[in-house]
C-alpha positions in Angstrom: 118.1 30.1 115.7 121.6 30.1 117.1 122.7 27.1 119.1 125.6 28.7 120.8 127.7 31.8 120.8 131.4 31.6 121.9 133.5 34.7 122.1 130.8 37.3 121.3 127.8 38.9 123.1 124.8 37.0 122.1 122.6 39.9 122.7 123.5 43.6 122.0 121.5 46.2 123.9 121.1 49.8 122.9 119.5 50.8 126.3 120.5 54.3 127.2 121.6 55.3 123.7 119.7 57.8 121.7 118.0 57.2 118.3 118.8 59.6 115.4 116.1 62.0 116.4 117.6 62.2 120.0 115.0 60.0 121.9 116.6 57.8 124.4 116.2 54.0 123.7 114.8 51.8 126.6 114.0 48.6 125.3 116.0 48.0 122.3 118.1 44.8 122.0 119.4 42.9 119.0 120.1 39.0 119.3 123.3 39.1 117.3 123.8 35.4 117.3 120.2 34.9 115.9 121.0 37.5 113.2 124.2 35.7 112.2 122.3 32.3 112.1 119.6 33.7 109.7 122.4 35.3 107.5 124.3 32.0 107.4 121.2 30.1 106.4 120.8 32.4 103.4 124.4 32.0 102.4 124.4 28.2 102.9 121.3 27.5 100.8 119.5 25.0 102.9 119.3 22.1 100.2 122.9 22.5 98.9 124.4 20.4 101.9 126.8 23.2 102.8 127.8 22.5 106.4 129.2 25.9 107.6 129.2 29.5 106.9 132.0 32.0 108.0 131.1 35.5 108.9 133.9 38.1 108.5 134.3 41.7 109.3 132.0 42.0 112.3 133.4 44.4 114.8 132.5 42.8 118.0 133.1 43.3 121.8 134.2 40.3 123.8 131.7 39.4 126.8 132.7 40.6 130.2 
């Protein structure tokens, strides 16, 4: 679980966009901060006492 998200949108919504088959999406949202937290936990190896993970290359939009 993400504790905080500074400088990026914590939730990315696809509402109003279309899926690959052309159907409009109405209730699709991704919790970006939680996805990062999950990926970081895999990279940090829970028992290895690694205090932080750096995620690079994510193209983000700043919150409005």
